[in-house]
Residue frames as qw, qx, qy, qz and C-alpha x, y, z in Angstrom:
[[0.000, 0.888, 0.460, 0.000, 0.00, 0.00, 0.00],
 [0.311, 0.597, -0.085, 0.734, 1.06, 3.59, -0.43],
 [0.253, -0.061, -0.568, 0.781, 1.79, 5.58, 2.70],
 [0.301, -0.098, 0.015, -0.948, -1.30, 7.73, 2.21],
 [0.688, -0.197, -0.510, -0.477, -3.58, 4.68, 2.35],
 [0.481, -0.070, -0.778, 0.398, -2.33, 3.44, 5.71],
 [0.434, -0.764, -0.447, -0.166, -4.55, 4.05, 8.75],
 [0.075, 0.640, -0.361, 0.674, -3.52, 6.87, 11.06],
 [0.496, -0.147, -0.774, 0.365, -2.84, 5.81, 14.64],
 [0.380, -0.801, -0.369, -0.278, -5.19, 6.93, 17.41],
 [0.656, -0.553, -0.192, 0.476, -2.47, 7.31, 20.06],
 [0.452, 0.095, 0.154, 0.873, -0.77, 9.92, 17.88],
 [0.107, -0.688, -0.371, -0.614, -3.83, 12.15, 18.02],
 [0.519, -0.793, 0.050, -0.315, -3.51, 12.39, 21.81],
 [0.684, 0.353, -0.548, 0.329, 0.12, 11.63, 22.68],
 [0.211, -0.634, 0.444, -0.597, 0.15, 12.89, 26.27],
 [0.855, -0.340, 0.220, -0.324, -1.27, 9.73, 27.95],
 [0.963, 0.174, -0.110, 0.173, 1.09, 7.31, 26.18],
 [0.415, 0.607, -0.384, 0.558, 4.12, 9.53, 26.79],
 [0.432, -0.620, 0.360, -0.548, 3.22, 9.95, 30.47],
 [0.952, -0.211, 0.144, -0.169, 2.83, 6.21, 31.00],
 [0.876, 0.338, -0.171, 0.299, 5.96, 5.23, 29.05],
 [0.223, 0.688, -0.388, 0.572, 8.13, 7.79, 30.81],
 [0.549, -0.544, 0.428, -0.468, 7.25, 6.09, 34.09],
 [0.978, 0.055, -0.125, -0.156, 8.06, 2.54, 32.95],
 [0.542, -0.636, 0.521, 0.172, 11.79, 2.52, 33.69],
 [0.853, 0.516, 0.013, -0.080, 12.63, 1.70, 30.10],
 [0.616, -0.364, 0.491, 0.498, 15.86, 0.16, 28.84],
 [0.182, 0.000, 0.640, 0.746, 14.79, 0.46, 25.19],
 [0.405, 0.554, 0.376, -0.622, 11.93, 2.46, 23.65],
 [0.256, 0.029, 0.782, 0.567, 10.70, 1.34, 20.23],
 [0.517, 0.435, 0.056, -0.735, 8.29, 2.97, 17.79],
 [0.329, -0.085, 0.921, 0.193, 7.06, -0.14, 16.06],
 [0.450, 0.037, -0.547, -0.705, 4.41, -1.68, 13.79],
 [0.402, 0.378, 0.814, 0.181, 2.34, -4.03, 12.67],
 [0.290, 0.901, 0.319, -0.042, 2.08, -0.85, 10.72],
 [0.568, 0.404, 0.028, 0.716, 4.16, 2.13, 9.74],
 [0.349, -0.652, -0.358, 0.570, 4.95, 4.71, 12.45],
 [0.223, -0.206, 0.228, 0.925, 6.00, 7.28, 9.85],
 [0.033, -0.651, -0.654, -0.383, 2.33, 7.66, 8.91],
 [0.341, -0.914, -0.219, -0.027, 2.51, 10.04, 11.89],
 [0.646, 0.364, -0.234, 0.628, 5.91, 11.76, 11.46],
 [0.142, -0.695, 0.197, -0.677, 5.18, 14.55, 13.93],
 [0.831, -0.497, 0.070, -0.239, 4.36, 12.01, 16.63],
 [0.917, 0.091, -0.144, 0.360, 7.54, 10.10, 15.82],
 [0.352, 0.561, -0.237, 0.711, 9.57, 13.28, 16.23],
 [0.466, -0.658, 0.172, -0.566, 7.87, 14.09, 19.55],
 [0.961, -0.272, -0.049, -0.028, 8.45, 10.54, 20.77],
 [0.782, 0.256, -0.199, 0.533, 12.16, 10.64, 19.89],
 [0.121, 0.621, -0.195, 0.749, 12.48, 14.05, 21.54],
 [0.464, -0.542, 0.219, -0.666, 10.60, 13.35, 24.78],
 [0.919, -0.208, -0.323, -0.090, 10.71, 9.63, 25.66],
 [0.084, 0.653, -0.579, 0.481, 12.71, 9.17, 28.84],
 [0.880, -0.446, -0.158, -0.046, 13.68, 6.86, 31.69],
 [0.389, -0.827, 0.398, 0.083, 16.74, 6.94, 33.98],
 [0.573, -0.315, 0.706, 0.272, 18.29, 3.86, 32.33],
 [0.715, 0.646, 0.208, -0.171, 17.14, 4.46, 28.75],
 [0.537, -0.373, 0.536, 0.534, 19.91, 3.32, 26.39],
 [0.155, -0.008, 0.693, 0.704, 18.29, 3.35, 22.97],
 [0.513, 0.507, 0.283, -0.632, 15.38, 4.82, 21.02],
 [0.272, -0.042, 0.834, 0.478, 14.51, 2.80, 17.93],
 [0.553, 0.443, 0.054, -0.704, 12.22, 3.67, 15.04],
 [0.469, 0.075, 0.849, 0.229, 10.98, 0.75, 12.93],
 [0.448, 0.621, 0.002, -0.644, 9.98, 1.72, 9.40],
 [0.767, 0.297, 0.530, 0.209, 9.44, 0.08, 6.04],
 [0.286, -0.341, 0.307, 0.841, 10.82, 3.32, 4.55],
 [0.334, 0.689, 0.621, 0.166, 7.67, 4.12, 2.57],
 [0.035, -0.945, -0.103, 0.309, 8.44, 7.79, 3.21],
 [0.343, -0.568, 0.504, 0.553, 11.73, 7.38, 1.31],
 [0.627, 0.473, 0.574, 0.232, 10.09, 6.68, -2.05],
 [0.291, 0.909, 0.092, 0.285, 10.73, 10.39, -2.70],
 [0.661, 0.146, -0.282, 0.680, 14.31, 11.59, -2.17],
 [0.010, -0.504, 0.120, -0.855, 13.37, 15.08, -1.02],
 [0.702, -0.525, -0.110, -0.468, 10.72, 13.84, 1.41],
 [0.899, -0.155, -0.321, 0.255, 13.12, 11.22, 2.76],
 [0.476, 0.263, -0.290, 0.788, 15.83, 13.80, 3.47],
 [0.284, -0.539, 0.052, -0.791, 13.36, 16.12, 5.18],
 [0.825, -0.440, -0.175, -0.308, 11.94, 13.39, 7.40],
 [0.843, -0.054, -0.333, 0.418, 15.26, 11.83, 8.40],
 [0.279, 0.375, -0.247, 0.849, 16.70, 15.26, 9.24],
 [0.480, -0.552, -0.023, -0.682, 13.63, 16.08, 11.35],
 [0.905, -0.339, -0.256, -0.028, 13.98, 12.83, 13.32],
 [0.712, 0.092, -0.299, 0.629, 17.69, 13.39, 13.91],
 [0.003, 0.500, -0.139, 0.855, 17.07, 16.99, 15.00],
 [0.700, -0.534, -0.134, -0.455, 14.41, 15.77, 17.44],
 [0.903, -0.203, -0.271, 0.262, 16.94, 13.33, 18.90],
 [0.561, 0.214, -0.216, 0.770, 19.76, 15.86, 19.12],
 [0.130, -0.482, 0.084, -0.862, 17.61, 18.53, 20.76],
 [0.655, -0.478, -0.586, 0.009, 16.43, 16.34, 23.64],
 [0.326, -0.888, 0.082, -0.314, 16.35, 18.33, 26.87],
 [0.222, 0.618, -0.667, 0.351, 19.55, 18.34, 28.90],
 [0.476, -0.351, 0.636, -0.495, 17.97, 16.42, 31.78],
 [0.929, 0.153, 0.020, -0.336, 16.81, 13.49, 29.67],
 [0.817, -0.239, 0.475, 0.222, 18.74, 10.23, 29.24],
 [0.136, 0.679, -0.527, -0.492, 21.51, 10.36, 26.63],
 [0.797, 0.149, 0.580, -0.075, 20.04, 7.51, 24.60],
 [0.204, -0.194, 0.702, 0.654, 21.28, 6.35, 21.21],
 [0.615, 0.471, 0.154, -0.613, 18.98, 6.62, 18.19],
 [0.285, -0.127, 0.881, 0.356, 18.53, 3.79, 15.68],
 [0.644, 0.342, -0.117, -0.674, 16.47, 3.46, 12.51],
 [0.441, -0.061, 0.893, 0.066, 15.49, -0.15, 11.86],
 [0.463, 0.325, -0.384, -0.730, 14.33, -0.80, 8.32],
 [0.701, 0.121, 0.671, -0.209, 11.84, -3.61, 7.68],
 [0.452, 0.562, -0.467, -0.512, 12.66, -5.09, 4.29],
 [0.517, -0.068, 0.853, 0.016, 11.69, -8.53, 3.05],
 [0.182, 0.180, 0.811, 0.526, 10.16, -10.17, -0.02],
 [0.042, 0.727, 0.684, -0.031, 6.70, -8.78, 0.81],
 [0.096, -0.809, -0.053, 0.577, 7.87, -5.18, 1.24],
 [0.234, -0.342, 0.580, 0.701, 9.96, -5.43, -1.93],
 [0.239, 0.430, 0.804, 0.334, 6.93, -6.49, -3.99],
 [0.024, 0.879, 0.458, -0.127, 5.24, -3.20, -3.07],
 [0.007, 0.985, -0.078, -0.151, 8.00, -0.59, -3.07],
 [0.738, 0.533, -0.287, 0.299, 11.21, -2.36, -4.12],
 [0.763, -0.326, -0.233, 0.508, 14.55, -1.99, -2.32],
 [0.381, 0.501, 0.018, 0.777, 15.41, 1.56, -3.35],
 [0.366, -0.819, -0.062, -0.438, 13.64, 3.41, -0.48],
 [0.834, -0.520, 0.023, 0.182, 15.68, 1.39, 2.04],
 [0.737, 0.174, 0.077, 0.648, 18.84, 2.02, 0.00],
 [0.107, 0.766, 0.075, 0.629, 18.17, 5.79, 0.05],
 [0.582, -0.791, 0.025, -0.189, 17.94, 5.86, 3.85],
 [0.883, -0.274, 0.098, 0.369, 21.12, 3.80, 4.22],
 [0.570, 0.440, 0.088, 0.688, 23.03, 6.05, 1.80],
 [0.119, -0.841, -0.040, -0.526, 21.90, 9.19, 3.60],
 [0.729, -0.683, 0.053, -0.024, 22.98, 7.84, 6.99],
 [0.838, 0.031, 0.052, 0.542, 26.50, 7.55, 5.54],
 [0.204, 0.831, -0.006, 0.518, 26.82, 11.34, 5.41],
 [0.425, 0.290, -0.548, 0.660, 29.45, 12.67, 7.80],
 [0.226, -0.275, 0.388, -0.850, 27.07, 14.35, 10.24],
 [0.806, -0.148, -0.065, -0.570, 24.70, 11.35, 10.41],
 [0.613, 0.252, -0.746, 0.061, 27.06, 8.49, 11.15],
 [0.083, -0.175, 0.759, -0.622, 26.13, 8.49, 14.83],
 [0.737, 0.043, 0.113, -0.665, 22.60, 7.33, 13.91],
 [0.402, -0.160, 0.901, 0.013, 22.31, 3.57, 14.18],
 [0.681, 0.331, -0.230, -0.611, 20.80, 1.51, 11.37],
 [0.216, -0.161, 0.958, 0.102, 20.02, -2.14, 10.77],
 [0.553, 0.066, -0.473, -0.683, 17.59, -4.20, 8.73],
 [0.522, -0.014, 0.781, -0.343, 15.02, -6.72, 9.85],
 [0.475, 0.230, -0.609, -0.592, 14.09, -9.20, 7.15],
 [0.863, -0.068, 0.317, -0.388, 12.26, -12.52, 6.96],
 [0.221, -0.395, 0.858, 0.244, 14.12, -15.75, 6.27],
 [0.795, 0.403, 0.234, -0.388, 12.61, -17.26, 3.10],
 [0.645, -0.032, 0.643, 0.412, 13.78, -19.72, 0.50],
 [0.437, 0.445, 0.535, 0.570, 14.49, -18.19, -2.93],
 [0.052, -0.964, -0.244, 0.092, 14.27, -14.59, -1.65],
 [0.653, 0.224, 0.047, 0.722, 16.87, -12.29, -3.25],
 [0.097, -0.952, -0.240, -0.162, 15.66, -9.06, -1.63],
 [0.494, -0.799, 0.182, 0.290, 18.77, -8.44, 0.48],
 [0.663, 0.008, 0.457, 0.593, 21.02, -9.46, -2.43],
 [0.294, 0.721, 0.399, 0.485, 19.30, -6.82, -4.57],
 [0.288, -0.955, -0.069, 0.023, 19.68, -4.23, -1.81],
 [0.642, -0.503, 0.319, 0.484, 23.41, -4.95, -1.56],
 [0.550, 0.314, 0.482, 0.605, 23.73, -4.62, -5.33],
 [0.071, 0.904, 0.307, 0.289, 21.91, -1.27, -5.25],
 [0.414, -0.896, 0.118, 0.106, 24.36, -0.06, -2.59],
 [0.550, 0.674, -0.467, 0.157, 27.40, -1.42, -4.41],
 [0.452, -0.591, 0.579, -0.333, 28.06, -3.54, -1.33],
 [0.489, 0.181, -0.851, -0.055, 29.01, -7.11, -0.55],
 [0.781, -0.427, -0.034, -0.454, 27.25, -9.60, 1.73],
 [0.136, -0.459, 0.844, -0.241, 28.79, -11.72, 4.45],
 [0.407, -0.127, -0.896, -0.123, 27.80, -15.33, 5.12],
 [0.586, -0.545, -0.120, -0.588, 24.79, -15.82, 7.39],
 [0.410, 0.049, -0.799, 0.437, 25.31, -16.85, 11.01],
 [0.081, -0.390, -0.718, 0.570, 22.67, -17.10, 13.76],
 [0.207, 0.779, 0.590, 0.044, 20.06, -15.53, 11.46],
 [0.083, -0.902, 0.041, 0.422, 22.34, -12.54, 10.85],
 [0.709, 0.380, 0.271, 0.528, 24.18, -11.24, 7.82],
 [0.237, -0.699, -0.003, 0.675, 26.23, -8.10, 7.21],
 [0.544, 0.781, 0.212, 0.223, 26.11, -5.69, 4.29],
 [0.584, -0.408, 0.118, 0.692, 29.65, -4.35, 3.80],
 [0.327, 0.913, 0.225, -0.092, 29.37, -0.90, 2.23],
 [0.672, 0.501, -0.025, 0.546, 31.99, 0.80, 0.04],
 [0.037, -0.819, 0.179, -0.544, 32.30, 3.66, 2.57],
 [0.255, 0.312, -0.774, 0.488, 33.43, 1.25, 5.29],
 [0.550, -0.211, 0.371, -0.718, 30.15, 0.99, 7.16],
 [0.154, -0.048, -0.985, -0.065, 28.53, -2.32, 8.06],
 [0.586, -0.146, 0.013, -0.797, 24.74, -2.72, 8.10],
 [0.220, -0.055, 0.947, -0.228, 23.43, -5.67, 10.06],
 [0.613, -0.061, -0.430, -0.660, 20.58, -7.71, 8.57],
 [0.294, -0.101, 0.848, -0.429, 18.61, -9.76, 11.10],
 [0.474, -0.060, -0.684, -0.552, 16.32, -12.46, 9.68],
 [0.451, -0.064, 0.670, -0.586, 13.30, -13.67, 11.63],
 [0.198, 0.206, 0.942, 0.176, 10.72, -16.29, 10.81],
 [0.251, -0.227, -0.435, -0.834, 7.65, -15.50, 8.73],
 [0.343, 0.155, 0.657, -0.653, 4.47, -15.06, 10.75],
 [0.092, -0.193, -0.836, -0.506, 2.19, -17.18, 8.59],
 [0.159, -0.643, -0.732, 0.160, -0.71, -16.78, 11.04],
 [0.063, -0.787, -0.226, 0.571, -2.12, -13.35, 10.34],
 [0.021, 0.555, -0.418, -0.719, -0.12, -12.25, 7.29],
 [0.553, 0.256, -0.590, -0.530, -1.38, -15.12, 5.16],
 [0.865, -0.183, 0.387, -0.262, -2.04, -18.84, 5.35],
 [0.533, -0.294, 0.732, 0.306, -0.24, -21.93, 4.14],
 [0.615, 0.527, 0.571, 0.137, -2.35, -22.19, 0.99],
 [0.249, 0.966, -0.009, -0.067, -1.51, -18.63, -0.05],
 [0.333, -0.731, 0.546, 0.239, 2.14, -19.21, 0.74],
 [0.685, 0.010, 0.691, 0.231, 2.21, -22.29, -1.49],
 [0.552, 0.732, 0.374, 0.138, 1.24, -20.13, -4.47],
 [0.008, -0.967, 0.212, 0.139, 4.14, -17.68, -4.03],
 [0.748, 0.528, -0.349, 0.198, 7.64, -18.05, -5.52],
 [0.031, 0.549, -0.668, 0.502, 9.13, -18.18, -2.01],
 [0.805, -0.302, -0.491, -0.141, 8.83, -20.82, 0.72],
 [0.544, -0.757, 0.274, -0.236, 9.67, -21.46, 4.37],
 [0.527, 0.419, -0.712, 0.201, 13.07, -23.02, 4.98],
 [0.708, -0.324, -0.602, 0.177, 13.57, -25.32, 7.95],
 [0.376, -0.021, -0.391, 0.840, 15.28, -22.52, 9.89],
 [0.249, -0.243, -0.051, -0.936, 12.06, -20.49, 9.76],
 [0.600, -0.407, -0.660, -0.198, 9.93, -23.12, 11.45],
 [0.421, -0.770, 0.098, -0.469, 8.82, -21.96, 14.88],
 [0.905, -0.419, 0.040, 0.051, 10.31, -24.97, 16.68],
 [0.778, 0.175, -0.016, 0.603, 13.72, -24.25, 15.10],
 [0.160, 0.657, -0.018, 0.737, 13.75, -20.44, 15.14],
 [0.558, -0.741, -0.088, -0.362, 12.35, -20.39, 18.67],
 [0.869, -0.219, -0.233, 0.378, 15.42, -22.10, 20.08],
 [0.362, 0.475, -0.154, 0.787, 17.17, -18.71, 19.93],
 [0.299, -0.583, 0.069, -0.752, 14.90, -17.47, 22.73],
 [0.814, -0.369, -0.448, 0.002, 15.00, -20.36, 25.22],
 [0.244, -0.835, 0.336, -0.360, 16.17, -19.23, 28.66],
 [0.070, 0.518, -0.820, 0.235, 18.51, -20.99, 31.07],
 [0.483, -0.030, 0.786, -0.385, 15.77, -23.36, 32.29],
 [0.184, 0.090, 0.893, 0.402, 14.63, -24.29, 28.78],
 [0.229, 0.693, 0.635, -0.251, 11.52, -22.11, 28.53],
 [0.200, 0.362, 0.344, 0.843, 10.40, -19.59, 25.96],
 [0.148, -0.710, -0.543, 0.423, 8.97, -16.66, 27.90],
 [0.344, 0.577, 0.303, 0.676, 8.34, -13.80, 25.44],
 [0.302, -0.913, -0.230, -0.153, 7.17, -11.52, 28.26],
 [0.553, -0.764, 0.219, 0.248, 10.72, -11.53, 29.60],
 [0.688, -0.039, 0.466, 0.555, 12.71, -11.62, 26.37],
 [0.259, 0.774, -0.171, -0.552, 13.89, -9.00, 23.89],
 [0.810, 0.179, 0.534, 0.163, 13.91, -10.85, 20.59],
 [0.334, 0.882, -0.209, -0.259, 16.08, -8.59, 18.45],
 [0.664, 0.567, -0.484, 0.062, 19.32, -9.52, 16.71],
 [0.280, 0.264, -0.789, 0.479, 20.93, -10.18, 20.08],
 [0.603, -0.520, -0.560, -0.226, 18.54, -12.00, 22.39],
 [0.046, 0.357, -0.521, 0.774, 18.29, -10.41, 25.84],
 [0.488, -0.489, -0.723, 0.011, 16.50, -12.10, 28.74],
 [0.078, -0.645, 0.026, -0.760, 15.01, -9.28, 30.77],
 [0.146, -0.108, -0.723, 0.667, 14.87, -8.53, 34.47],
 [0.357, 0.280, 0.264, -0.851, 11.73, -6.59, 33.60],
 [0.589, 0.443, 0.656, -0.164, 9.06, -7.07, 30.96],
 [0.146, 0.028, 0.584, 0.798, 8.69, -6.76, 27.19],
 [0.236, 0.584, 0.587, -0.508, 5.62, -4.55, 26.81],
 [0.186, 0.324, 0.586, 0.719, 3.53, -3.19, 23.96],
 [0.233, 0.513, 0.373, -0.737, 1.23, -0.21, 23.71],
 [0.406, 0.424, 0.726, 0.359, -1.14, -0.70, 20.80],
 [0.094, 0.243, 0.272, 0.926, -2.33, 2.10, 18.54],
 [0.408, -0.631, -0.479, -0.454, -5.71, 2.06, 20.37],
 [0.227, -0.675, 0.361, -0.602, -3.95, 2.77, 23.68],
 [0.931, -0.322, -0.067, -0.159, -4.16, -0.76, 25.12],
 [0.062, -0.717, 0.675, -0.166, -1.16, -1.75, 27.26],
 [0.984, -0.019, -0.112, -0.136, -0.03, -5.35, 27.00],
 [0.447, -0.584, 0.665, 0.134, 2.80, -7.54, 28.20],
 [0.465, 0.451, -0.628, -0.432, 4.19, -9.38, 25.18],
 [0.693, -0.024, -0.700, -0.173, 2.44, -12.78, 25.20],
 [0.288, 0.053, -0.746, 0.599, 2.29, -12.25, 28.96],
 [0.299, 0.147, 0.512, -0.792, -1.27, -11.27, 29.71],
 [0.355, 0.492, 0.794, -0.037, -4.75, -12.46, 28.93],
 [0.155, 0.171, 0.398, 0.888, -5.61, -10.44, 25.78],
 [0.261, -0.682, -0.593, -0.339, -9.08, -9.92, 27.25],
 [0.479, -0.822, -0.214, 0.221, -7.59, -7.95, 30.14],
 [0.567, 0.307, 0.016, 0.764, -5.48, -4.95, 29.14],
 [0.203, -0.640, -0.254, 0.696, -4.77, -1.63, 30.78],
 [0.378, 0.762, 0.379, 0.365, -5.55, 1.53, 28.77],
 [0.440, 0.056, -0.129, 0.887, -3.28, 4.59, 28.65],
 [0.162, -0.470, -0.199, -0.845, -6.33, 6.88, 28.66],
 [0.695, -0.574, -0.242, -0.359, -7.76, 5.34, 31.82],
 [0.851, -0.275, -0.226, 0.385, -4.50, 4.79, 33.71],
 [0.157, -0.983, 0.083, 0.051, -2.58, 7.48, 35.57],
 [0.017, -0.765, 0.642, 0.050, 0.82, 5.80, 35.61],
 [0.567, 0.302, -0.760, -0.101, 2.73, 2.57, 35.00],
 [0.063, -0.142, 0.855, -0.495, 2.41, 1.43, 38.62],
 [0.612, 0.197, 0.363, -0.674, -1.37, 1.49, 38.29],
 [0.712, 0.396, -0.407, -0.414, -1.18, -0.35, 34.96],
 [0.389, 0.302, -0.864, 0.110, 1.06, -3.13, 36.27],
 [0.285, -0.027, 0.750, -0.596, -1.11, -3.61, 39.36],
 [0.719, 0.294, 0.078, -0.625, -4.14, -3.98, 37.09],
 [0.660, 0.408, -0.592, -0.219, -2.34, -6.51, 34.89],
 [0.248, 0.273, -0.877, 0.307, -0.86, -8.50, 37.77],
 [0.537, -0.066, 0.494, -0.681, -4.25, -8.83, 39.49],
 [0.859, 0.257, -0.170, -0.409, -5.03, -11.45, 36.83],
 [0.741, -0.377, 0.554, 0.045, -3.71, -14.96, 37.64],
 [0.843, 0.431, 0.262, 0.189, -3.32, -15.88, 33.95],
 [0.298, 0.904, -0.212, 0.221, -1.06, -12.88, 33.43],
 [0.434, -0.712, 0.542, -0.104, 1.15, -13.87, 36.35],
 [0.865, -0.033, 0.494, 0.077, 1.37, -17.43, 35.03],
 [0.711, 0.658, 0.129, 0.211, 2.26, -16.29, 31.50],
 [0.060, 0.917, -0.350, 0.185, 4.93, -13.88, 32.74],
 [0.587, -0.541, 0.599, -0.065, 6.46, -16.70, 34.78],
 [0.680, -0.053, 0.726, 0.086, 6.15, -19.53, 32.29],
 [0.096, 0.318, -0.584, -0.740, 5.18, -18.38, 28.78],
 [0.706, 0.191, -0.059, -0.680, 2.39, -19.50, 26.41],
 [0.557, 0.228, -0.786, -0.143, 3.84, -22.95, 25.68],
 [0.075, 0.004, -0.865, 0.495, 3.41, -23.90, 29.35],
 [0.486, 0.191, 0.302, -0.798, -0.13, -22.52, 29.27],
 [0.666, 0.249, -0.495, -0.500, -0.83, -24.73, 26.25],
 [0.379, 0.113, -0.905, 0.159, 0.36, -27.78, 28.20],
 [0.180, 0.093, 0.664, -0.720, -1.89, -26.82, 31.10],
 [0.596, 0.267, 0.035, -0.757, -4.93, -26.42, 28.86],
 [0.485, 0.263, -0.759, -0.346, -4.21, -29.65, 26.94],
 [0.108, -0.006, 0.916, -0.386, -5.37, -31.66, 29.99],
 [0.405, 0.478, 0.629, -0.460, -8.96, -30.70, 29.10],
 [0.540, 0.773, 0.030, -0.332, -8.59, -29.23, 25.61],
 [0.798, -0.105, 0.443, 0.396, -6.29, -31.51, 23.59],
 [0.540, 0.734, 0.240, 0.336, -6.38, -29.13, 20.61],
 [0.219, -0.958, 0.163, 0.081, -4.26, -26.72, 22.68],
 [0.658, -0.388, 0.519, 0.384, -1.22, -28.92, 22.12],
 [0.606, 0.453, 0.501, 0.420, -1.85, -28.82, 18.37],
 [0.113, 0.978, 0.127, 0.118, -2.18, -25.02, 18.45],
 [0.434, -0.806, 0.336, 0.223, 1.14, -24.75, 20.28],
 [0.673, -0.126, 0.592, 0.426, 2.80, -27.02, 17.73],
 [0.494, 0.544, 0.548, 0.400, 1.27, -25.48, 14.60],
 [0.027, 0.989, 0.139, -0.038, 1.27, -21.77, 15.41],
 [0.771, 0.272, -0.054, 0.573, 4.49, -20.51, 13.92],
 [0.178, 0.504, -0.213, 0.818, 4.70, -17.38, 16.05],
 [0.328, -0.338, -0.729, 0.497, 4.34, -17.11, 19.81],
 [0.091, 0.029, 0.081, -0.992, 2.95, -13.58, 19.42],
 [0.549, -0.097, -0.388, -0.734, -0.30, -15.15, 18.27],
 [0.441, -0.074, -0.892, 0.063, -0.47, -18.23, 20.48],
 [0.003, 0.175, 0.663, -0.728, -1.86, -16.69, 23.67],
 [0.454, 0.179, -0.039, -0.872, -4.78, -15.17, 21.77],
 [0.609, 0.058, -0.678, -0.407, -5.62, -18.53, 20.21],
 [0.345, -0.059, -0.877, 0.329, -5.34, -20.43, 23.49],
 [0.005, 0.334, 0.607, -0.721, -7.61, -18.04, 25.39],
 [0.164, -0.103, -0.459, -0.867, -10.08, -17.30, 22.60],
 [0.534, -0.410, -0.607, -0.423, -13.02, -19.08, 24.27],
 [0.446, -0.626, 0.234, -0.595, -14.57, -18.48, 27.73],
 [0.953, -0.283, -0.032, -0.100, -14.43, -22.13, 28.81],
 [0.783, 0.262, -0.262, 0.500, -10.69, -22.25, 28.12],
 [0.069, 0.619, -0.284, 0.729, -10.12, -19.02, 30.05],
 [0.690, -0.538, 0.137, -0.465, -12.09, -20.28, 33.03],
 [0.980, -0.080, -0.131, 0.124, -10.34, -23.65, 33.02],
 [0.608, 0.406, -0.283, 0.621, -6.91, -22.02, 32.78],
 [0.198, -0.660, 0.233, -0.686, -7.75, -19.54, 35.54],
 [0.844, -0.447, 0.067, -0.289, -8.88, -22.28, 37.93],
 [0.936, 0.066, -0.160, 0.307, -5.82, -24.45, 37.22],
 [0.385, 0.533, -0.279, 0.700, -3.48, -21.51, 37.71],
 [0.453, -0.645, 0.188, -0.586, -5.19, -20.54, 40.97],
 [0.959, -0.277, -0.032, -0.040, -4.75, -24.12, 42.20],
 [0.783, 0.287, -0.210, 0.510, -1.07, -24.03, 41.23],
 [0.119, 0.611, -0.258, 0.739, -0.42, -20.70, 42.92],
 [0.684, -0.574, 0.099, -0.439, -2.31, -21.79, 46.05],
 [0.975, -0.111, -0.111, 0.157, -0.23, -25.00, 46.24],
 [0.614, 0.367, -0.215, 0.665, 2.92, -22.85, 46.00],
 [0.414, -0.580, -0.438, 0.548, 1.70, -20.67, 48.87],
 [0.229, 0.137, 0.190, 0.945, 1.52, -17.55, 46.71],
 [0.395, -0.267, -0.141, -0.867, -2.20, -16.94, 47.26],
 [0.234, 0.162, 0.876, -0.389, -5.18, -18.22, 49.22],
 [0.324, -0.112, -0.566, -0.750, -8.44, -19.10, 47.50],
 [0.596, -0.028, 0.441, -0.670, -12.01, -19.68, 48.62],
 [0.190, -0.062, 0.964, 0.177, -12.70, -23.32, 47.93],
 [0.428, 0.546, 0.637, -0.336, -16.44, -22.78, 47.48],
 [0.362, 0.764, -0.137, -0.516, -15.79, -20.38, 44.59],
 [0.010, 0.444, -0.828, -0.341, -13.36, -22.82, 43.01],
 [0.308, 0.174, 0.934, -0.052, -15.87, -25.67, 43.18],
 [0.447, 0.690, 0.353, -0.447, -18.55, -23.46, 41.61],
 [0.239, 0.698, -0.466, -0.488, -16.16, -22.76, 38.75],
 [0.092, -0.215, 0.953, 0.193, -15.41, -26.43, 38.20],
 [0.398, 0.407, 0.776, -0.272, -19.13, -27.24, 38.32],
 [0.417, 0.732, 0.023, -0.538, -19.83, -24.64, 35.62],
 [0.167, 0.534, -0.726, -0.399, -17.22, -26.23, 33.36],
 [0.230, 0.031, 0.972, -0.029, -18.62, -29.70, 33.95],
 [0.452, 0.577, 0.525, -0.433, -22.08, -28.46, 33.03],
 [0.388, 0.741, -0.263, -0.481, -20.64, -27.15, 29.76],
 [0.969, 0.243, 0.037, -0.029, -19.31, -30.63, 28.97],
 [0.217, 0.786, -0.563, 0.136, -15.63, -29.88, 29.57],
 [0.907, -0.036, -0.404, 0.113, -13.68, -33.09, 30.23],
 [0.272, -0.811, 0.380, -0.351, -12.22, -32.75, 33.74],
 [0.985, -0.164, -0.053, 0.025, -10.92, -36.30, 34.03],
 [0.706, 0.408, -0.264, 0.515, -7.34, -35.13, 33.55],
 [0.241, -0.805, 0.245, -0.483, -7.33, -33.05, 36.73],
 [0.565, 0.115, -0.728, 0.372, -4.89, -34.43, 39.28]]
């Protein structure tokens, strides 16, 4: 789609609530992201880069497909405005780095080609812009020559791939990292559509293979506590999202039916108390969606299939908790687990009423220990 056809984001029309909440989150990294294109709202992007703050903030990152760079003049104006916003941050704010991450894969290239990305990369090679970080996020696909074409456009060479990473070696001495992730089939398309395209999923893009990058020291994938960029970082805190409608979520770490809202929440402490009042959220933050799938599989065997077939954890929690009977079953099992661990106390009468409701709905409870 052209940039003008993309939907404008609601949070950008009233930025004060999202900025207030984020500036109280104690951020390590602040990212203007997608499932969309933040540069639909360039003024908001500039304000965000200029004002986002936390005592330990190390990096501000803008993720863009570089639609705005289809026109050279517009690209130069927008990049300069972003850099000015970064360089004119108030003296008391954290001295964070600024990075532009370009999303470029086979699907982007079919719409706008590789030249917009190449324009941004060339411009960032100018002497007064070399302190701006830049890397590319692509999708690992068989028979995809997108990054090869980008390197050719830049007159650059490509390194060999290692750990889903490749380097573009530019003639001016710079190195641009390319990080490949797996294709999210669920949501962007389906397997039948994919089979009709001239690209395919290699083994390394399967969720069970790609996901091994994110396993923690005890063998779990816990997206809520993992930064899944080029270098995986297991967090002391949380990986959080604020959607364009203002909903605050922990990445795969809270029941999608229970989200805080920046317009109804005074600060991050209030938001996290709201989120943590939900037992499913606490369980997901501790254990991740794969463990939740195992828990649900006792009564809903299809949960195990969902966990095996869903090629992106971002989508798994929503699928697992899509129906009320699953949510109730999971809540009761988690409450039992937390009570057994001494973390909470529960009223047994309420628990039995919950189990009775599930039994009346025909849920198989024979697997309960």
